[in-house]
N, C-alpha and C positions, 0 to 999 in steps of 0.2 A: 483387798479390803473393801473397795468400792462395790465389787460384785456382791459381797455379803450384805452391804448396806442396801443395795437394790432389792435383794431377796427379802430383807426384813421389812422393806417398805412397799413391797409389791401389793397392789390392791386390785382385786377383781371387781368390776362394776356389777354388783349383785344386790341392788337395793330391793326392798320389798316392792311388789308390783302395785301395792295400794296401801293406804293408811288414812288416819284421821287426825285432826288437831282442832283446837278452838282458839279464838282470839278475843281479846277484850280491849275496848277503847274507853278511856276514862279521863275526864278533866278533873284533877284532884284538888282544885281550888287552892293552890299553893302560893298565891300572892300574899305578901305580909298582911296581916289583919288590919294594920293601920291604914293600908291602901285600899283594901277591898275585902269586906267580910263575906261576900258572895251569898249572904242570906242563910247560910247553914247554921244550925245550932251548935253549941259547944265550942271549945277552943280548938284551934287548927292543929296544934301538936297532937292532941288526943285523937282527933278525927283522922289525921294522917297515919298514926300508929294503927288504928283500927282498919284503915284501908289496906295497909301492908299485910296485916294478919289475915284479912279476908282473901287477899291474893293467894296466900298459901292454902287456906282452908278449902277453896273450891277448885284447886288444881288447874288453873288457867295455863295454857301452853305459851301464848305470846300476848304480852300486854303492852299497849302504847298508852302513855300518860301525857297529858298536857297540863300546863301551869304547875309543873313540878319545880317550884322555885325555892323558897326559903325554908321548906320543911323536908327537903330531899333526904337529908341524913336520917331523919326519923322514918321515912318511908322505907328506905333500904335496910335499916336496922331491924325492921319487922317483916322483911320479905326474905325468902330463901331460894329464889330462882338462880340457876347456875350461871346464866349469862345476862349481864346488865350493862347498859351504857353508862359511861362516866358523865357526871353532871357538867353542863356548860356554865353553871353559876346561877346564883340568885339574881333578883332584880337589882340593878338594871343590866347585868352582864350576860345572863343566859337566855336561852330560848324557851326553857320550861319543858322541852320535849325529851322524853327518855323511853327506853324499851327494856322490859324484863322478860326473859325468855328461857324456855327449856332447850331451845335449839341455838347453836352457834351461828355466826354470820361472818361475812367478809365484805369488803368494799364499803364500809360505813362512811357516810358524809353528812355534815350539817350544812344547810343552805339557807341563807337569810333572804327574806322577801326583797324583791327589787322595789316594791311599792308598799307604802303604809300610809295610814290616815289617822289623825287625831280629831276627826270631825265630831265624834260623839264619845269615843273611848280613847284611852292612852295607849294606842297600839304601837306607837313609835317609841315608847318608853323602853322596851326591851327588844333585842334582835330576834323577833319572832320569825318563823319560817317553817321549814320542813326537814325531816331527816330521811335518808335512804340507806337501806342495808339489803344485802343479798343473803336471805335466810336459807341455811342448809337444812332441809327437812330429812334428807337421807343421802346416801352415796350418789352424787351427781344430780340430786333433785333440789333445785333452788327455786325460791319464790321471792321476787323483789318486793320489799315491804317499805311503804312510805307512811310516815307519821307527820301530821301537820296541825297547825293552829292558825287559821286564817283571820283576817281583819274582822273586828266585831262592829256592831252598830248598824243603823239603817239610814243614816244621812247619805246624801249623794256621794260625798267623798269616800264613805265607808264602802258603798256598793262598788264604786270604781276600783278601789284598792282590793277588795275581796275578789272580784272577778279577775283582776290581774294576778292575784296570788294563785288562784286555782289554775289559771292558764299557764303560769310558770311551772307548776307541778306537771301539768299535762305535757308541756314541751320537754321537760326533763325525762318523763317516761318514754317519749318518742326517741330520745337520744340514748338513754342508758338502760332501757328495758326492752328494746326491740327483740321480738321473738320469745320473750320470757313470760312466765306466769307472774301476775302482779296483784298485790293487795294494797289498797289505800285505805287507811282507817285512822280517824282522828277527829278533831274539832274543826269542822269546815265553817262554822258560824253561818251556814247557808240553809235555806229551805227551798224546796222545789216550787212552793207557791209564790215566792218572790220572783218578780220578772227579771231583775238585774243582777242576781247573785252569781250567775255563771256556773252553777254546779253541774249543769248538763254537759259541760265540756268533757268530762271523763267518759261519758257514753259516746258522744259524737266524735271525739278526736282519738280516744284510746281504746274504745270498744269494751269499757268496763261495765259490769252489771252492779246495780245497787242492791245489796242483800235485803234491805227493808222493803224496797219496791217489789222485788221478786217474791219474797216469802210472805209478806203481810198484805201488800196491795195487789197481789195477783198479777204483777208485771205491768200495771198501769201507773204511770207517773202522775202525781197531782198536777192539776192545771196551773200554769203560771198565771199569776194575778188573782187566783182564787183565795178565799179566806184561809188563814193559817190553820193547820191541823194541830192545835196546841195540846200538849199533854197536861193533865191536871197537876197541881202541886203534890208533892209526896210520891207515893208509889203508884205508877200507872196500873190501871185495872187490866189493860191489855196493851198490845203494841200498835194498835191502830191510830197512832198519833205520831206526828213527825218531830224529830229532834234534830239539832244541828250537828250531832255526832254521827258520822256516816261510816259505812263499811262498803267499799266497792272492790270488785275483783274481776279477774279474767284468768283463764288457763292458757296453755300453749300447745304447740304440736306435740310436745313431749309429755306434758302432765295436764290432765283435766282436773279442774276444781269444781266441786259440787257443794252448794249451800245446803247444809243439813238442818238449819234452824236459826232464826233470828230472835233475840230476846233483849228486853230491857231488864238489866240485873239490879235495879234499884233496891229491891227487897233484900238482896244479899248484903248490901252496904248500908246498914243502919246502926245507930248507936244503941247502947243498952236500953235507952228510953224510947227506942223506935223512931228516932229522928234521922233524917238523911244526912250523910257525911259530906256531901258536896251538892252544888246546885245543878249538876248535870246528871242525867240518867246514864249510868254505865251501859254500854252496848256490847253484847256478846253474840258471836256467830260461830256455829260449828261448821267445819269443812271436811269433806272427804276428798282425797286425791287418788288418782289412778294413772299409772304410766301407760303410754301407748304400747301396744303389743309388739311393734316393730322398731321402736327407737329407744335408745338409752343415752346417757351422758356420763362422762367421768367427772371426778372432782376437778376443780380449777387449781393450777399451780402457778406460783409467781406472785407478782405484786399488783396492787390496785392503781395502776397508772396507764396512761394512754387512752385510746378511743375504743369504746365497746363495739364488739362485732359478734355475729353468730351466723352460721350457715344454715341453721335449722329451718327458717322459713323458706329458703330457696332450694331445698333438697327435692329432687324429682321422686316419683314413686319408685319404690324398690331400688334405692341407690346402691351402686357397687363401685369401689375404687378401681381406677385403671393405672394412674401414674401418681406417685408421691414424690415431691421435691422439697428438700430442706436446703436452706442457705445459711451459712454462718462461718465464723472463724473463731475469734475470742469468745463470742456469744452467739446465741441463736438469733439470726436476723429475720428470717421469714419461714413460713410454711406454705405449701401450695398442694392442692390435690385436684386431679382431673378424674371425673367419673366416666363410666362406660357410656353414659348418656351424652357426653360431651360437655356437661356442666363443669366449670372450673372455678375454684375458690383460692384466693391468695391473700395472705395477711402478713403484716410486718413491713420492714423497710426494703431497701434495694441493695444493701451491702452483702458482703460475704461471698463465699464460693458455693455454687450449687452442686448438690448431689441428688440424683434421681433414681427411682426404682420403678420399673414397669412391671405390673403384676400379670401373671398368667391367668388364663380362664379358670375360674374356680378358686383362685388364690385371694386371700383377704388379709388386711392388716389387723393383727390380733392383739398387739400390745405396743405400748410406747413408754419410754423412760424420759423424764425431764429432770434437769438439775438447775438450780437457781442460786443466785447470790446478789449482793449489793453492787450497784454501779451508779456513780454520781448520786448517792443517797436514795436510789430507787431499787426495789427488788425486781430483777429481770430473769428470764430464762436464759441460761448460758449454754445448755446442751440438750440435744434430743437424739434419741435412737428409737426407731420403729422396727418391729419384727413381724413378718408375715406368717401365715399358716404353713408355708413351705420352709420356714426356718431362715429365710433370707432377711437381711437387715440393711438399713440405710441410716447414716449417722452424720451429725455435724456439731460444731461448737466445742466447748471446753468443759470437762467434768468439774463439779464442785463437791463439797461435802454434804450438801443438802439435795437429795434426789428422791424420786418416787417412780415406781413402775406401775402403770395402770393397765390392767388386762381386760379386754372386752368380755362380756358375758358369752357363754358357750353359744355358738351359732351366729354371733354378731361380728361385725368388722368396722373399723374406722372409715367414715365416709365424709367427715367434715370437722370443723373446729369452732370453738367459741372462746371468747376472752377479751383481752385488751392489748392494743398494739400501738406503735408509733414508728420510730426509726428502727426499732427492734421488737422482739416479742416480750412484752411485759408479763402478761398472764395468759395461760393457755389451758384449754380443756379439749377433750375429744368427743365427737358425736358418733355414736355407733348405730348401725342399722342391721336388721336381720338379713342374713345372706342366704 
């Protein structure tokens, strides 16, 4: 029975080698009208319905919205994206951050700001912050996406809080997105011309590129302390003005991201009488993605618990596996792999009984089966079996009813791992290299 299940769930890692997608960031001005009219014309329920309808009309792939508070139901009633985050609530309960997407994701988290300020705005009224999700673009192709709404205003307290907000996201990226492609897009309430906003932290700390700076400003950042490059009211005539809604990105050793065009989409979001629907210019960026010719990844299996890890940044050139070691008993405790170069990677805890397999010259690990289940209210990997090109296997743990077999692309083999771990193996995926 289980073997039939494995056969049904066998997955060969064969994503397309390249593709495209577009993203949109939009502050939808969803604060109750009695609190903040935001300066837009028309009533907010009507405007929000038009925004949702426009989301469908222009076929956006991934949308981050901010200030999606008390008109959230109207927005979603007029939108048809397959994957959408559940609201965290209206004012004063929710963050106003949501995502609408054609792609599914895993490992979703909402994080509240550690610092807020009411110096000139009511930023502490709601639990503003940022969201994180690992967007699945294709088989084993993930991009870590962050949506944020930073502290507003220009008083000293606002500047301090905003810089702390952006630093908090940068630190989170360093912990949870190491080795991964990353997209940060949302309402940063920041301008490069402001000295104390702290927006450059994403470039200096995380190696992210600002799509507007790259595509519109020719790669030159506006000088800190210079006059603000304000956009005119209404529809901008071009994108050569700076807004606080940013799109920042980076690729990884596995997947390259290329900016194919930055746009202010204000003209797409107008009422029948050609009035803007929100006080922010919606920001759209197109992206092309391309996989490295010699690397691939499997999908992740298990649960979103434990500490993030990936061997991808540490792989030597032309890696090949030499020894694979699994440890487990009732569950999968750890995985370890030694490469022919001498590099060694181990993840998980210290328990279980070890089972090792030493590969012969020219032999590669070509498939792996994982089974998972609940333990102490967390989904963990319970079982692992790997098979080599010579038909040899190594196994540990206990089978469950939820399993998947992942098969390396032709000519590739397992050379490392990525996922989340702790005392045991919570989440696991395989890194393949061309052999």
